[in-house]
N, C-alpha and C positions, 0 to 999 in steps of 0.2 A: 504493500500500500504506500509506504514511504517513497519507494523508488518511483512508483507511478505518479505520486504528487510532484516529485522533482521533475519528472519528464514533462508534466503538464506545465509547471512553472517555467522551465526552459523554453518550451514551445511558445508560451505566452510572451516571454521577453523577446524572443526572436521575431515574433509577429509585430511587437511594438517597435523594435529596431527597424524592421523593414518599412513599417508604416511611417516612422519618423523620417527615414531617408527619402521615402517617396514624396513627403510633404515639402522637402527643400532640395535644392540642387545648385551646383556651381559648375560652370562650363568654361574651359579654356579654349579660345578660338582666335582666329586672326587671318591675315592675308599677307603674302609675300609677293612682291612685284619688282623685278630688276631686269635691265636690258642694256644693250649696246646703243650708244647715242652719238649722233653727229649734229653739231649746231654751227650755223654760219650766221654772223651778224654783220650787216652792212650799214655804215653810218658815215655821212659826210665824206664819201669817196673812199673810205677805208673799210676793210673787212677783216674779221677775226673768225677763226674756226676752232672748235673744241670737239674732241672725241673722248669718250670715256664710258665707264660702267655707271649707270644711274639707277637709283631706286625710285619707285612710285611713278611710273610712266602712264600705263593704261588705268591702273587702279592704285589706291593708297596702300602703302605697306604699314601694317600695325598689328599689335597683338592685344588681347583683352581678356578680361574675366567678367562674367555676368552670372547672376543667380537670382533665385526667388525662394520665398518661403511661404507656405500656405498658413495664413493666420486664422482661417475658419470664416464661415459666414460669407463666402465669396470674395474675401479680402486677402491680398497677398503682398508681402514686402518684396521689393526688387532692388537690385543694384547693378551698376555697370562701371568698369574701369578699363579704359582703352588708352594705349600709348602709341604714337607714331614712331616708326623706326626707319633708319636708313640701312637698307639691306647691303648696299655697296661697301659700307665701312663698319657696320654694326652699331652705330651710335644712335642715341635717342634723338628724335627730331622735335625740338622744343621742350616744353615742360613734360615731365615723365608721364603724367596722366593727362596730357594736353588735349586729347581728342574728346574723351568723356570721363567724368568722374562724379557719379551721382548715386543717390539712394532715394527711393520713393515708395509709394503705395499704389496699388492698382485694384480696381473692382468694377462693378457694373456702371459706376459713375465715370470711368475713364482712368487716366493715370496722372499722378502728381509726382514730380521729381524735383530734388534740390541738389545743386552742385554745378560743376562745370559741364556744359552741354553744347553740342553742335547747334548752330543757329538755324532757325527756320528758313532763312534765306539760302543757306547752304543746302539743306535737304530738299527744299522746293525747287531750287535751280537745278540740282542734280537729277531730280525725277523727270525733268523735261528737257534734258540735254542728252543727245545721242551718245555722249562720252561720260555721262554720270559725273563723278567727282574727280575724274582724271586730272592730276596736277599739270600735265603737259598738253593734253589734247582738248579738254573741255572748253568750249567757246564761252560758256556762261561766266567763266573766270574774269572775262573782260569787265563784267558788271559788278559781281558780288565782292571780288577782292578778298582781303584778309579781315577787314573790320566787319562788314556785313556778313561775309561768308565763312568766318572762322568759327571757333568755339567761344561761347560766352561764359565768363566766370561769374561767380556769386549769383547764380540764376535759379529762379523757380519757374517750372514749366508745367503746363497742363495740356493733355491731349484727350479729346472726347472719345467715347466709343464710336464705332461705325454706325451712323444713322442713315440707313438705307442708301449707302454709298457715299455719304457726306461725313467728313472728319474735320473737326475744328481744333485749332491749337493756339495757345497763348504762351508767351515767353517774356520774362522780365529779368534783366541783369541789374542788380541793385547798385546804386552809387555809393552806399555805405557811408555817407557823410551828409550832414545838414548844413555844413559850413559853406558860405559863399566863397568864390575864388578870390580872396583878398591878398593871397601871397602869389609869388611868381609861379606860372604866368597869370597876370591879372586880366589879360584879354582872353580868358578861357570860360567855358561853360562847365557846369557840374557834370560829372560822368553819369553813366546809366544808359540803358537801352530797353526798348519794349517792341515786341513784334506780335502780330496776329496772322493766322493763316487759315485758309479753307481749302480742302481737297475733295474733289468729287470724282467718283469712278462709276461708270455704267457700261458694262461690257467692254467693248473696244475703245471707248472714249474715256479720256482723262482730262480733268481741268483743275487748275489751282490758282490761288491768289494769295499774296503775302504783302503785308504793309508793316513798316517799321519806323520808329523814331529813335535814331541811334546817335549817341554822343561818344561814349566809350563803353567797352565791354569788359573792363578790368578794374572798375571803380576809381580810375584816375580822372583828372581834369582833361578836357578836350578842347582843341582849338576851334572845332566846327561842330555843328549839329546837322545830321543828315536825316532827311525825310524821304524814304524810298518805298517804291512798290514794284512788284514784279508779277506778271501774269504768265501762265503756262498752259499749253494744250498739247494733247497727243491723241493719235488715232491709229489703231492697228488694223491695217487693211489685209493682213495675212501675208501678202507678197512684200509688203514694206510697212514699217511703223514710222509714222511721221511725227515730228516735234516742232513746236514753235514757242517763242517767248518774246515778251515785250515788257520793258520796264523803264522807270525814270527815277532819278535820285537827285534831290535838290539839297545843296549844302549852304549853310548860313554861318556867319561868325558870331562872336559874343554880342555884337550890337544889333543882330538881326538882319544884317545886310547879306544879300545873296552873293556867294563866292564862286558858285559853279553849278551847272546842271547837266547831269548825264542823261542821254537818251539811248536806249539799248534795244537791239532786236537780234534774234538768231533763228535760223531754220536748220533742221537736221533730219536725218533718216537712218534707220537700221534696216538693211536688206539681207534676209537669209539667203545665202548662196548655196549652201548644202545643209544637211541635217545638223552638222557640227560646226559650220562656219557662217559668219555674217560680216557684211561690209558696213562700216559706220562712216557717216559723213556729216559735216556741219559747217555752216558759215554764219558769221555774225559781225555786228558793228556796234561800237560804243563811241558816241560823240559827246564831247564835253564843251559847253559854252561857258566861258569864264570872262567876267567883266574886268577883272584886275590883271589877269595873265593872258597869255596866248591861248586861243582855242586849241583843242586837241581832238584827235580822232584815231581810233584803232580798229583795224579790220583783221579778222582771223578766219582761216579755212583749215579744217582738219579732215584727214582721211585715214582710215585704218581697217585692217582685216584681222579679225579675232577668230581663232580656231580652238574649240574645246577638245582636249585629249581625253578628258574624263569629267566627272561631275565637279571635281575640285581643281583641275589643272588645265591651263590653256596657254597657247602661244599666240603672238601677235606681231604685226609690223605696221608702222604708220608714219605719217608726217604731219607737221603743222607749219603753216606759213602765216606770219603776223606782220602787218605793216602799220607802224605807229607814226603819226604826224603831230608835232607840237609847233604851231606857227608854221614857219617854212622849213624847220628841221624834220628829217625823215629817217626812220630806222626800220630796216627790214630784217626779220629773223626767220630762218628756215631750220626746223628741227626734224631729224629723221631718226627713227628708233625701231629696234626689233628686240623682243624680250619674252620673258616667261613669267607667269603668275600662278600662284598656288594658294588655295584657301584651305584652312584647317580648322 
């Protein structure tokens, strides 16, 4: 009888252990992307060429940890830690957890997260760019840049559940100070940033809109205040998936005077060539009207072929051509790359 009770107790403990493990999980994951690159820059009659082994060409290279715990009642705790890495030399790119570092709760109401988070401008721009978040080939980089399209620190974010194809998101990067900019620089505005986004999907159709009031995203003072919006659309015709984006970004200084206004558009497409391969193409332009400085304009064309070798591994080859004009000065950049990426 004693032995039987012990066996029952052991079985009960084992069941509890399995149940507890099933209620929480931690996953190690990431992406490695590296390739051979050739870049030629022509400016003022001179040209420079660079060849090398480069990280993060078609996709971002990073590793991360994410997990969740079932809290009961349909509620769960979540976390995510992600770090950019340079595969070519093994170094960390930026802050160690510079991509994402947050904890939150999720339930039927949606998801609330606190910490360092990728901006809504980055995620929305990537969703409607034929090259996603590609550091080298994505045309939307002309518009979102590092401030709008980077990761926002000291952030609280909310994402709604899927409402018949519609998803709403809000993001706020706290300025973490009530003090006016009385110290150097005195011609600055308080930091902080806020963005809202709407995403709608219905079958082959995808639509998005994001608006933001951005001063700084790391709680520091800023020289300008940006008011930006970006619209995106996509449609999968089967033989081709088409993308389009249009956005504007107005910058003002501490006195409220306009210092520049960006107008951006891009068109792109992904064409399946074989069951395992697809051709990606995109063209875009960003034009900046600046009252104080010379007007500027950048045009970019990207073309690449990506071939999947397995569910997690692929090879690619591509090129990007960018022409930037500031007043009468002109810079032409041609980048050619071939590489390998692996997700784990």
